[in-house]
C-alpha positions as CSV (number, residue, x, y, z in Angstrom):
1,M,-14.6,-28.5,-5.0
2,T,-12.8,-27.8,-1.7
3,D,-11.1,-24.9,0.1
4,L,-7.5,-25.6,1.0
5,I,-5.7,-24.3,4.1
6,P,-2.6,-22.4,3.2
7,A,0.9,-22.9,4.6
8,P,2.2,-19.6,5.9
9,A,5.4,-18.7,4.1
10,G,6.6,-15.3,5.5
11,V,4.7,-12.4,4.0
12,V,2.5,-14.7,1.8
13,D,0.4,-17.8,2.3
14,R,1.2,-20.6,0.0
15,W,-0.7,-23.7,-1.3
16,D,1.2,-26.6,-2.8
17,I,-1.1,-28.0,-5.4
18,D,1.0,-30.4,-7.4
19,R,-1.6,-33.1,-8.0
20,I,-4.8,-31.1,-8.4
21,D,-6.4,-29.0,-11.2
22,P,-6.9,-25.7,-9.4
23,Y,-9.2,-22.8,-9.8
24,L,-8.5,-19.5,-8.1
25,V,-11.7,-17.9,-6.9
26,C,-11.7,-14.3,-5.7
27,R,-14.7,-12.9,-3.8
28,F,-15.0,-9.2,-3.2
29,A,-16.1,-7.8,0.2
30,G,-19.5,-6.1,0.2
31,T,-20.6,-7.5,-3.2
32,A,-21.9,-10.7,-4.7
33,Q,-19.1,-10.5,-7.3
34,T,-16.6,-13.3,-7.9
35,V,-13.8,-13.9,-10.4
36,T,-12.8,-17.5,-11.2
37,I,-9.6,-18.3,-13.0
38,H,-8.6,-21.9,-14.0
39,E,-4.9,-22.2,-13.1
40,K,-4.3,-25.4,-15.2
41,G,-0.8,-26.8,-14.7
42,A,0.0,-24.6,-11.7
43,K,2.1,-26.2,-8.9
44,V,1.9,-23.4,-6.3
45,C,-0.6,-20.7,-5.5
46,E,0.2,-17.7,-3.2
47,V,-1.7,-14.8,-1.7
48,G,-0.1,-11.8,0.0
49,D,-1.1,-8.6,1.7
50,K,0.2,-5.0,1.5
51,P,-0.6,-4.7,-1.4
52,F,-3.0,-7.6,-1.8
53,R,-2.0,-10.0,-4.5
54,A,-2.9,-13.5,-5.5
55,G,-1.6,-15.8,-8.2
56,C,-0.5,-19.3,-9.2
57,R,2.5,-20.6,-11.1
């Protein structure tokens, strides 16, 4: 497992993940809770602010 550094893309940060099998891991401030989503087959993941959103396609 590794953390990837995003490439800024305007109002979102973007990760190009063409040759890996990604998992999206969300950690919630002030808690020990996490949500992990296997994004099998995704080529790009993005995260944005205002409102916060994250996803892969």
